[in-house]
C-alpha atoms as one frame of an Amber mdcrd trajectory, in Angstrom:
protein
   0.000   0.000   0.000   1.603   3.285  -1.092   2.008   6.393   0.999  -0.314
   8.273  -1.371  -3.239   6.239  -0.025  -2.799   7.994   3.318  -3.166  11.534
   2.001  -5.994  13.334   3.692  -6.071  10.919   6.614  -3.083  10.680   8.920
  -5.013   9.806  12.063  -3.938   6.602  13.777  -4.787   5.051  17.123  -2.239
   3.218  19.266  -3.510   0.716  21.847  -1.198  -0.550  24.581  -1.651  -2.376
  27.894   1.958  -3.099  28.813   3.592  -5.593  31.137   1.993  -4.076  34.231
  -1.543  -4.912  32.961  -2.840  -1.901  34.905  -5.052  -0.392  32.189  -5.427
   0.118  28.470  -3.945   3.326  27.062  -5.373   4.522  23.746  -3.817   7.413
  21.854  -5.286   9.171  18.828  -2.397  10.640  16.859  -1.939  12.798  13.812
   1.156  11.318  12.204   1.388  13.796   9.354   5.146  14.261   8.761   7.363
  15.693   9.971   5.925  16.297  13.453   3.667  13.653  15.027   0.980  15.128
  17.289  -1.140  13.602  20.039  -4.795  14.481  19.423  -6.440  12.684  22.350
  -5.725  10.100  25.032  -8.072   7.766  26.882  -7.401   5.111  29.487  -9.903
   2.265  29.510 -10.136   0.224  32.689  -9.558  -3.514  32.402 -12.118  -5.780
  34.016 -10.676  -7.423  37.134 -11.529 -10.911  35.868  -9.698 -10.216  32.585
  -6.640  -8.952  34.462  -6.677 -12.092  36.578  -6.823 -14.375  33.544  -4.044
 -12.465  31.768  -1.786 -12.601  34.813  -2.473 -16.274  35.365  -1.705 -17.020
  31.729   1.519 -15.014  31.975   2.502 -17.067  35.043   1.425 -20.323  33.421
  -1.001 -20.899  36.303  -4.774 -21.053  35.836  -5.464 -22.762  39.181  -6.251
 -19.650  41.228  -9.142 -19.555  43.715 -11.551 -18.003  41.194 -10.647 -20.155
  38.204 -13.294 -22.148  36.379 -11.861 -25.646  36.602 -14.047 -26.783  33.692
 -11.825 -24.711  31.401  -8.250 -25.537  30.511  -5.423 -23.141  29.585  -6.442
 -22.963  25.921 -10.006 -22.035  26.890  -8.704 -19.278  29.158  -6.382 -18.048
  26.394  -9.223 -17.891  23.886 -11.538 -16.101  26.310  -8.868 -13.532  27.212
  -8.085 -13.004  23.511 -11.721 -12.150  22.848 -12.339 -10.082  26.006  -9.260
  -7.934  25.476 -10.263  -7.261  21.859 -13.734  -6.210  23.030 -12.185  -3.944
  25.671  -9.948  -2.328  23.040 -12.958  -1.750  20.785 -14.902  -0.176  23.658
 -11.938   2.020  24.526 -11.612   3.150  20.903 -15.285   4.158  20.900 -14.800
   6.174  24.097 -11.635   7.808  22.735 -13.275   8.865  19.463 -16.405  10.122
  21.206 -14.333  12.289  23.539 -12.286  13.627  20.602 -15.409  14.102  18.414
 -13.706  12.203  15.603 -15.658   9.705  13.450 -14.186   6.235  13.020 -14.069
   6.680   9.235 -11.399   9.385   9.665  -8.974   6.980  11.383  -6.631   5.174
   9.020  -5.761   2.296  11.352  -5.417   1.086  14.904  -1.981  -0.144  15.952
  -2.727  -2.767  18.592   0.185  -4.179  20.524  -1.920  -6.759  22.363  -1.138
  -8.162  25.793   2.054 -10.191  25.963   1.461 -13.344  27.948   4.779 -14.976
  27.129   8.032 -13.680  25.642  10.881 -16.179  25.280  13.563 -14.526  23.135
  16.485 -16.507  24.548  15.187 -19.997  23.799  17.264 -20.377  20.634  15.454
 -22.413  18.001  12.447 -22.601  20.359  12.140 -18.841  20.907   8.685 -17.299
  20.572   6.476 -14.424  21.668   2.703 -14.388  22.147   0.305 -11.434  22.395
  -3.466 -11.582  22.903  -6.248  -9.253  21.707  -7.923 -10.624  18.562  -7.294
  -7.999  15.834 -10.040  -9.392  13.591 -12.588  -8.766  16.325 -11.244  -5.243
  16.920 -11.647  -4.463  13.206 -15.143  -5.936  13.165 -16.323  -4.002  16.218
 -14.732  -0.643  15.377 -15.005  -0.580  11.593 -11.337   0.503  11.496  -8.422
  -1.353   9.904  -6.132  -2.896  12.503  -2.386  -3.496  12.385  -1.234  -6.018
  14.981   1.170  -8.858  15.835   4.252  -6.659  15.456   6.834  -8.751  17.303
   6.777 -12.135  15.617   8.175 -11.117  12.226  11.270  -9.701  13.892  11.709
 -12.949  15.834  11.210 -14.972  12.647  14.147 -12.987  11.230  16.329 -14.009
  14.169  15.629 -10.974  16.360  14.505 -10.573  19.934  11.145  -9.102  18.916
  11.822  -6.324  21.422  12.285  -3.567  22.153  10.532  -2.073  19.136  10.382
   1.479  20.470  13.832   2.937  19.553  13.136   3.828  15.880   9.728   5.191
  16.881  11.286   7.246  19.673  13.717   8.674  17.112  10.748   9.780  15.005
   8.638  11.067  17.901  11.136  13.099  19.902  13.138  16.083  18.644  16.865
  15.459  18.210  19.251  16.829  20.809  22.735  18.133  19.912  24.441  15.588
  22.171  21.897  12.835  21.563  19.129  11.603  23.818  18.396   8.508  25.852
  14.740   7.553  26.270  13.883   5.176  29.108  10.484   3.522  29.151   9.664
   2.625  32.759   6.883   0.109  32.324   6.848  -3.287  33.962  10.217  -3.765
  32.253  12.626  -0.908  31.544  13.957  -0.420  28.041  16.407   2.144  26.753
  16.517   3.877  23.369  19.903   5.396  22.523  19.387   8.197  19.998  22.708
   9.647  18.862  23.201  12.337  16.196  23.777  10.975  12.707  23.438   7.371
  13.871  20.850   4.631  13.680  18.902   4.239  16.935  19.883   1.417  19.211
  18.549   0.104  22.499  17.724  -2.874  24.699  15.821  -3.942  27.797  17.728
  -3.092  30.967  15.706  -5.276  33.374  12.799  -4.703  35.742  11.291  -1.237
  36.100   8.016  -1.592  38.021   7.170  -5.282  37.759   8.943  -6.425  40.938
   7.960  -3.334  42.936   4.330  -3.723  41.877   4.268  -7.406  42.754   5.852
  -6.788  46.171   3.454  -3.916  46.884   0.478  -6.065  45.901   1.642  -8.939
  48.105   2.432  -6.882  51.225   0.281  -3.758  50.918  -2.651  -5.007  48.827
  -1.895  -2.026  46.579  -1.199  -2.581  42.869   1.712  -0.125  42.927   3.706
   2.058  45.308   2.286   5.504  44.587   5.093   7.995  44.144   7.537   5.488
  45.638   6.498   6.592  49.113   6.600   3.101  50.628  10.053   2.488  49.136
  11.203   5.848  50.518  10.228   4.692  54.028  12.672   1.782  53.868  16.424
   1.309  53.732  18.285  -0.280  50.842  19.856  -3.630  51.704  23.192  -3.601
  49.928  23.737  -7.387  50.294  20.307  -8.120  48.796  20.883  -5.583  46.027
  24.221  -7.191  45.166  22.621 -10.645  45.046  19.909  -9.420  42.683  22.331
  -7.554  40.418  24.409 -10.744  40.168  21.818 -12.181  37.786  23.529 -12.805
  34.412  20.845 -10.865  32.490  22.277  -7.559  33.685  25.741  -8.174  32.230
  24.584  -9.973  29.079  25.407  -8.054  25.900  22.730  -6.552  23.674  20.601
  -7.378  21.828  18.520  -8.522  24.765  14.947  -8.347  25.972  13.031  -9.790
  28.880   9.661  -9.753  30.628   7.794 -10.506  33.853   7.982 -14.212  33.036
  11.668 -13.843  33.990  11.599 -11.100  36.641   8.853 -12.108  39.102   8.430
 -12.780  42.826   9.776 -16.323  42.581  12.920 -14.888  40.966  13.214 -12.472
  43.890  12.633 -15.230  46.463  15.145 -17.542  44.844  17.891 -14.946  44.602
  17.116 -13.187  47.877  16.082 -16.097  50.104  18.944 -15.437  52.534  17.694
 -11.906  53.343  13.945 -11.859  52.733  13.098 -13.725  55.938  14.564 -11.011
  58.144  14.288  -7.744  56.207  11.277  -5.460  56.793   9.012  -5.438  53.727
   9.639  -1.724  53.159  13.404  -2.362  53.029  12.842  -4.942  50.302  10.728
  -2.401  48.396  13.479   0.202  48.758  15.979  -2.355  47.446  13.786  -3.251
  44.470  13.530   0.416  43.549  17.306   0.692  43.834  17.657  -2.399  41.629
  15.751  -0.595  38.884  17.862   2.553  39.239  21.176   0.682  39.533  20.549
  -1.624  36.571  19.614   1.348  34.376  22.688   3.255  35.573  24.974   0.319
  34.783  23.387  -0.187  31.361  23.777   3.470  30.347  27.335   3.878  31.642
  29.020   3.390  28.231  27.054   6.291  26.698  26.898   8.663  29.663  30.589
   8.013  30.258  31.259   9.349  26.761  28.780  12.220  27.079  27.841  12.999
  30.702  25.460  15.794  29.655  23.294  13.675  27.354  19.664  14.186  28.498
  17.596  11.238  29.676  13.856  11.314  28.920  11.510   9.139  30.996   8.196
   7.678  29.899   5.877   4.964  31.172   4.221   4.714  34.569   7.538   4.772
  36.427   8.022   8.398  35.342   5.446   9.225  38.054   7.404   7.425  40.777
   9.039  10.439  42.421  11.447   8.332  44.460  12.616   6.377  41.417  13.064
   9.535  39.364  15.112  11.087  42.180  17.364   8.029  42.424  17.878   8.008
  38.661  18.773  11.692  38.759  21.306  11.063  41.534  22.830   7.998  39.914
  22.954   9.179  36.298  24.179  12.683  37.063  22.669  14.183  33.917  19.397
  15.955  33.201  16.528  13.547  33.782  13.151  14.777  32.582   9.663  13.506
  31.865   8.594  13.058  28.258   5.936  15.650  29.126   8.707  18.246  28.770
   8.800  17.270  25.086   5.036  17.497  24.681   4.045  13.875  25.212   2.739
  12.607  28.570   4.608   9.531  29.881   1.533   7.293  29.737   0.983   8.162
  26.059   4.390   7.404  24.598   4.067   3.668  24.057   0.581   4.052  22.576
   1.954   6.558  20.075   4.803   4.144  19.306   2.330   1.509  18.128   0.335
   4.032  16.156   3.618   4.892  14.408   4.342   1.201  13.802   0.886   0.810
  12.240   1.646   3.640   9.837   5.022   2.122   8.953   3.308  -1.126   8.014
   0.593   0.521   5.936   3.072   2.570   3.912   5.420  -0.373   3.429   8.312
   0.736   5.611  10.249  -1.393   8.108   9.359  -0.968  11.759  12.285  -2.699
  13.435  15.892  -1.658  13.979  18.177  -4.675  13.460  20.856  -3.041  15.621
  18.349  -3.157  18.492  16.740  -6.559  18.115  19.440  -8.521  16.311  17.164
  -9.392  13.378  18.772 -10.334  10.070  17.599  -7.063   8.547  14.838  -4.459
   8.365  11.382  -5.993   8.210   7.776  -4.949   7.775   6.280  -5.720  11.155
   2.790  -7.028  11.791  -0.259  -8.020   9.840  -3.106  -5.919   8.427  -6.700
  -6.761   9.355  -8.955  -4.693   7.066 -12.098  -3.039   8.349
């Protein structure tokens, strides 16, 4: 499909839930070159039963207290696939109503889908799986859908993630010294955007996933608002060292990961010696420091070369005041929210997948082989016509 087919309609919607599974962010974007613009944003709540199924599928455990034992894992997968698609369609309707934009004016929806398993390091058995039936989204919204972005990159030998760096290069204005963009979702990923160079990047490790899980377990709160609970504790240096000793942190790029790797059992296995005696708030403080320290270590080669390179934060972790403060102290450069560049932190990843939808429709690659390790540039995703 040629770029001329898009003339007169450069509106795209990006739909993203993320590894935290804490809500569905939908972004209506005007992607008319050269300056993408956010038109409207809407967050659609996820039904608690859907969240439970998605989290159980991600853990490989459907035996929770509220599970329907007459259904097996494939039944649960199929139900979640349908329910998430219906939620996305409902969210799109709410977004367009609020923006007073008819569906016919939207060129496509870029739907990331909910990752329930990402196994990039399994060699010839590597795979990635996202839910959220794109055919159903197209049927319910009357809008063409682009989806399933990660698997083509993996088929070409790549990690399938992160996919954001080339989009970040298109979305954010260049800086004279370059820019580093850190997405603080469940997992943290870095985009390294240097002048006159192809974007690169990689996952650095956990951002919020361990902190959220620990907060849920001990506080019955889905996240530590503003990092206040972490700020009430003391970092355990021995526990931090044990966690940072995981080989993922020193593995070379390309690399990606997910909550199927960094989860509470990982924490318990690596920190068993200390968890029995440490106050829960000290563990939370240490998990926050793990996020900051792993990002600091990962960025050292670039900030060592250019200590004044700005770092832009997006994702839910950009609202964790304690985490932002620790990153500022550790990195020693200017750390700012993506809001300073005109795009709220919760909107960035949604806009990324709107951008990826446009790339697919105009026949341009969406991946960066230097980031994922794929054999070359590839068109990412499939098109599901309205």
